[in-house]
C-alpha positions, 0 to 999 in steps of 0.5 A, spaced: 131 159 841 129 163 833 125 168 837 130 169 842 135 169 836 131 175 833 129 180 840 137 179 841 139 183 833 134 188 835 136 190 842 144 190 838 141 194 833 139 199 837 145 200 842 149 200 836 145 207 832 145 210 840 152 209 840 153 213 833 150 219 836 154 219 842 160 219 838 157 225 833 156 229 838 162 229 842 166 230 835 161 236 834 162 238 840 171 238 839 170 242 833 167 247 836 171 247 842 178 248 837 175 253 833 174 258 838 181 262 841 183 264 847 184 271 848 192 274 846 192 276 852 191 270 857 196 267 851 202 266 855 209 267 852 216 266 854 219 273 854 214 280 857 209 283 853 214 289 853 220 286 851 216 283 845 217 290 840 224 290 841 225 282 839 220 282 834 226 289 830 232 285 832 230 278 828 228 282 823 235 286 823 239 279 824 234 276 818 236 283 813 245 282 815 244 275 813 240 275 807 234 272 809 230 277 807 231 280 801 231 287 801 223 290 798 225 295 791 219 300 794 218 306 795 214 310 800 212 316 799 210 321 805 203 325 804 200 330 808 193 327 811 190 334 808 194 334 802 191 334 796 191 329 789 196 333 784 193 335 778 194 331 772 194 335 766 191 331 759 196 333 754 193 334 747 193 328 741 197 331 735 194 331 730 195 327 723 200 330 720 201 327 712 208 328 709 209 332 703 214 328 697 218 334 694 220 332 687 226 336 685 229 334 678 235 332 677 239 338 672 240 333 666 232 333 666 231 340 666 229 342 659 230 349 658 223 354 657 225 358 652 220 365 654 216 370 649 216 376 652 208 378 653 207 385 647 211 379 643 206 373 644 200 377 641 203 377 633 203 371 631 210 370 625 207 372 618 203 366 613 210 369 609 216 369 611 222 371 608 229 368 611 233 369 606 236 375 604 234 379 611 231 387 610 238 391 607 242 386 605 246 387 598 246 383 595 248 381 587 245 377 581 243 372 583 239 373 589 239 366 594 231 366 596 230 362 603 222 362 604 217 359 608 210 360 607 201 358 607 202 357 599 194 357 600 188 354 596 191 357 589 198 352 591 202 357 587 208 363 589 209 369 586 216 372 586 218 380 584 223 384 584 222 392 584 227 397 583 229 404 586 224 407 581 218 402 582 220 398 576 219 391 576 226 386 574 223 380 575 216 376 576 216 370 576 210 365 579 213 358 583 208 353 583 207 349 590 208 342 590 210 339 597 206 343 604 207 340 611 202 338 616 202 345 618 200 348 611 207 351 611 212 349 604 219 351 604 222 355 597 228 356 595 230 359 589 235 363 585 233 370 582 238 373 578 237 380 575 240 387 572 240 393 573 244 400 570 246 403 576 252 401 580 247 400 586 241 402 586 234 400 593 229 395 591 224 391 593 223 383 593 216 380 595 213 375 594 205 374 594 200 368 595 193 367 591 186 362 594 184 358 588 179 364 586 186 369 583 184 373 588 191 375 592 191 373 600 196 375 603 203 380 601 210 380 604 216 384 602 223 385 604 228 392 602 234 390 599 240 394 596 242 392 589 249 391 586 252 390 580 258 390 582 262 388 589 260 382 593 254 381 596 253 382 603 247 378 607 244 379 613 239 375 617 232 375 618 231 377 625 223 379 625 219 373 622 212 377 625 207 378 621 207 385 618 198 387 618 195 383 623 187 384 623 183 382 629 177 384 628 173 382 624 174 374 626 175 369 620 168 367 617 164 372 622 157 374 619 157 382 619 151 386 618 149 391 618 152 394 612 159 396 615 164 391 618 168 395 624 175 393 623 181 394 627 189 391 628 196 393 628 201 394 623 209 393 623 211 400 621 215 400 613 210 403 609 206 408 607 202 412 613 195 411 610 192 403 608 186 401 604 182 396 606 177 392 600 170 387 601 171 382 595 166 379 592 169 371 588 170 375 583 175 380 585 168 385 585 169 391 590 163 390 594 166 396 599 173 400 601 176 405 605 182 408 606 185 410 613 190 412 617 194 409 622 195 410 629 202 412 631 207 406 634 205 404 641 211 398 642 216 394 637 214 398 631 207 396 631 202 401 629 194 400 629 188 401 626 181 402 627 175 403 621 169 401 619 168 400 612 161 400 608 158 395 604 152 393 599 150 386 598 142 384 596 143 377 599 148 373 604 155 373 600 161 371 601 166 376 601 175 377 603 176 384 606 184 385 605 187 389 608 194 393 604 199 397 605 204 400 600 210 405 599 209 412 594 203 410 591 197 406 594 198 401 587 204 399 590 203 393 595 208 391 600 204 388 605 197 385 605 193 380 609 186 377 609 180 374 612 174 370 610 167 374 611 160 372 610 156 379 609 149 380 610 145 385 608 
């Protein structure tokens, strides 16, 4: 019985396998048959073929009227078949521009600047500046003096008042106590005087010296001296140096047994100059008298000359240039510069 049952089970399993093979075959054929579409010309329609475009157009129009389809927002351009594509011109890229910030000061920020004419900028103020009384002031005794000056190493100032015949009316020496950082000192002084006539011309002269007693600078102002009457003080308007030494420069080394000297002189004295070279003891190592050239600008004349000298070894010296009136001994203006003379 067991053998018969086992044989029957084998036949049953063999039959089931063959049956499933047929089922898969039929299923595959059905899928292939469904994927093969018939020709569109053989599909039956409820309307004739030549009426289909008209029916489609009417259906679309009806749907638009009823709001079935939204109106497409598409612009279609008609392009000719042989038309060339439009040319595209590339716009240049603008260069990067860096903005410039301009700051305009407010009116209250503007500071007025005094502009000095070029002709005056080359002539500095004097070492001795007589500010009061000014040139040709009418003065009575006592004279009220106001001056700014560089006293130099001598730290004193000599004041002299000369009469019309160059006689000395006043001569006094005042020490300078206080000097500012620029080397200048201010002098206030009352100067009494006496004259015989009612009025006469005079000169007020200030001079300073170095530590060796040599005169290094002199400045003067002309005055009208009165024995009676009232004073009429004119303020000084020109404080520039009366003599400007342009050559040689301070502390220059001089060789060749002569010193080339040039500069400017303000008109006011005689038309000649005395130029001297003085050693430490005041001895004259060389000198020359020269004439000044006619004034070219602003009342200043020029000079240019050579001063011979004789030294046996390198010698410090003081070059002085001075101008007088009436004679060389009446010094009105003087300027100086230190030099080193070499054989």
